[in-house]
N, C-alpha and C positions, 0 to 999 in steps of 0.2 A: 705202889699205888698207881693205878691207871686213870687218867683223865678221860672224861667223856667228850664226845664231839661238841656237845652244847657248852661245856666249860671252855673248851679251846676257842669256839666262836666267840664267846662272851669276852675273853681276854683279847682276841684279835680286834673286836670292835672298840674296846677301850683303848687299845693301842693306836687304832686308826683315828679315833677322836682327838687323842692327845697330839698326834702328828698334824692333824688339821689345825688345832688350836695353836700349836707352836708356829706353824707356818703363817697363820693369820697375824699373830703377834709380831713375828719377824718382819712381815710386810708393812704393818702399821708403823713400827719403829723405824724402819728404813725410810719410809715416806716422810714421816714427821722429822727425822734426822736431817734429811736433805734441805728441808725448808729452814731449819735453824741454822744450818751451815751457811745457806745463802744469805740469811739475815745478818749473820756475823760478818761475812764478807762485804756486804753492802755497807755496814756500819764502819768497818775498818778502812775502806777505800774511799769514803766520802766525808766531806765536811772539813772544818778547820783543824780537827785533832786527828786526821787520818794518818795512819802509820805507813801507808803506801798509796801512791796515786797512779792508776793505770794511765798509760800514755796512749794517745790516738795516733795511728800511722796513716 
């Protein structure tokens, strides 16, 4: 069975949309993940229950 050019273009468009959506999701997750990590670092290194205290040089 031979596929028509229109079918091929339709599949390529779907693949492109899926790739764009995956890239956007990865960017959002990376951006929000960095903030969470920074918040955890701040919480761990500050206050009376700090597990580590940075030294000033």
